[in-house]
N, C-alpha and C positions, 0 to 999 in steps of 0.2 A: 504494500500500500504506500502511495506517495505521501510524504509529509507535507501538509499544506501550510500556507501562511495564514494564520487566523485573522490577521488584520485585513487581508484581501477577501477572506471568506465573509467577514462581517460587512465590509464596505461595499461589496458587490451584491448584497442582499438587503433590500429595504425593509424586509419584515421576516426575520428568522423566528420571531415570536419570543419564546423563552429558551434560554440555553444554559447548559452545564458544561464546564471544562474541568477535567481532572488530569493531573500529570505531575512530573517531577522537574524541578528547576534545573537550569543548564549546568549549574555548579554541583548538582547532586545533593545539596544540603537541605532542600525543602520539598515537602509534599505540597502541591498547589491545587487549589480549587477555586472556581469562579462560578457565579450564577447571575444571570441578568434577566430582567423582564422588560417587555415592550408593550405598547398599547395603541389601539386605533380609536377606541371610543373614549368619551369623557370619563366614564366609570373606570375603565382600565388604566387610564393615564393619571387618575387621581389617587396615586399611591406613593408611599415611601417605604424604604427598608429601615427598621429599627433593630438595634441589638436587643436580644432577649436571653439573658443568661449567657450560655456558651454558644447560642445560636442567634438567629434573627427571625423577625416576623414582618409581615406586611401590615400596613395601616393606612387608612384613608388620610390623605393630606388635608383635605377639606371635608369634614364629616357631613356637611350640609349637601355636598354633591354626590354622596355615596348612594347610588340607586339600587344596587344589588351586590351584597357581599359574597354571594355564591361564586365560588371558583377564583376569587381574586384576593380574599383575605385568608391567610394561612401562615404556617411557619415553614419557610423554605429550608431552613438549616436547623438541625438538632444534633446534639452530641450524646451518645450512649456509650459509657465507659470509654473504650479506646477506638470508638467508631464515629465518624462524621457522616451524617446523612444529609444529602442535598436533593431536593425534588422540586417540581413545579406545581405542587398542590398539597392538599391535606393528606396525601399518601405518606408524607413525612411522618405523621403521627402513627399511621398504620404500621410502617416499617419499625419505628421506634418501639411501639407497644408489643408487636408480635416477636420482634427479635429479643426483647427483654424477657419474653416467655420461652425463649429457646429456639424459635424458628429462624430459618435463614432469610437473607435478603430476598432471594427468589421466591421462597415459599410465602413470605409476607405479601409480596406483590401479586400472587395468584388470587388474592381475595379482592383485587381491584381491577378496573378496566379503564378505557379511555374516558374523557370527560363527557358529560351529558349536555353538550352545547351544539346540538344539531343546527345546521348541516355540517359543521366543521369536524365534530367528534375529535377535538384536540387530543393528541397523544399525551399520556402521562409519562414524563421522562424522570428518571431517578438515578442517583449515584450514591455510592458509599465508599468511604476510605477506611480500611482496616489498618490502624496504626500499631506498630510494634517497635521493639528496641532497634533504633537506627535504620528502620525500614518500614515499608508499607506496601499494600496491594489495594486494588480497587475494582469495583464492579459498576456497570452501567446497565440501565434497563429502559425499554420503551414498550408501552402498552398502547396499541393502536387498532383502529377499525380495519377491516379487510378492504382496503382500497375504497374507503368511504361507506362501506356496507356495515351498518351497526349490528347486524345479526351475528357477527363473529369478531372476537377480540384476539388479535395476534400479539403474542408475548415473546419478547426477545431479551435475553440477558447476556452480557459480555463481560468476561473476567480478564483482568490484567495483573499478572503476577510479576514481581520484580521489575517495576517500571524503569524505563531507560531515561537517563538524564537528558533534559532538553526536549523531551517528548511528552505529549499528552493526548487526550481524546476529547472530542467536542461533539455533543449531540444537542439538537434543538428541535422545536416543535413543528416548524413549517419550512417547506422548501423555498417559500417566497410569499409575496402578497397574492391575493386572489379571493374570489367568492364562488364556492367555499374555499377556505384556506387549504392548500395542498399539504398533507402531512409529510413529515420527514421520512426519507426512504434510505434503506441500507444500514450498514453498521456505523458506529460512531467514527467520525473523521479523525485521522491522525494529524495532529498539529504540533507546531513547534512551541516550546515554552522557553521564554528568555527574559532576562532582566530581573531586577529586584522588584519587590511588591509594588512600589509606587510607579515604576516604569511600566510594569505589566498592566496595572490598573488603568493608567492613562491611555495606553495603547488600546485596550478593549473599549473604554468609554468613548474615545475619539472616533473609533471606526464604527460604532453603532449609529444607525440612522438618526439624525438630529431630531426629526419630527416625531419619531415613534419610540425612542428610548425613554425609559422611565427610571429604572434603578439598577445598580450593579453592586455585587458583593464579591470580594476577593479575600482569600485566606492563604497564608503561607505558614506551614507547620515545620519547625526546625526538627529534623530527624535525629539530631544528636541529643538535645535536651528537652524536646517536647514543647518548647515555648511557641506561642502563637502570635502572629500579626494579622490583623484584619483591617480591611478598608471597605467603606460603604460610600457610594456616590448616589445621590438622589437628584433628579432634575428639578423636582419640587423642593425648594429649600425654605 
């Protein structure tokens, strides 16, 4: 698989929707993850990311403009022991709760399916980072309708053992703008991971479509001592 330039992937797509990136820094010192949200409607654009314990949650920027919290208000990031869970919906809680009961990431997501937002049937994308002493591994998942047919939910899980420095994987909800929105296709894209956290954050935010971007979360975890650096960027300030 060709390693893609994530800046070009973002700048060439006006509406990738919501996206998850997981990988390893170029110097091999950090486990890296990022999550962004975009919006076309007033309701979707009226959001910010806020820190919530070790994770984050979405919140309405202007509560008076919140018309429907369904599918837009949730906790995208939660931490369970040595695991960092990142998703594009309330399946974060599903994974957290069921893994706490001993189920696996994949087993937890078998209880869920794509979002109930016909005619888009937006895919549920999820990722998890398993942290251990000086190392980590990660998994990514997508739950989607069968080419727009809601009668069938297609479930795909991808596992990445011993990540390579300077590489990661990127999965997002839509191939681009449209009506209905075309769901992501294929396996997560291999992308380059470079720069310190501020440089990486700025690159991602700069290349997201100016009209549609809403919020961005980036986290670097030091693989030697477990220390965490987090950045949050909100268009609504």
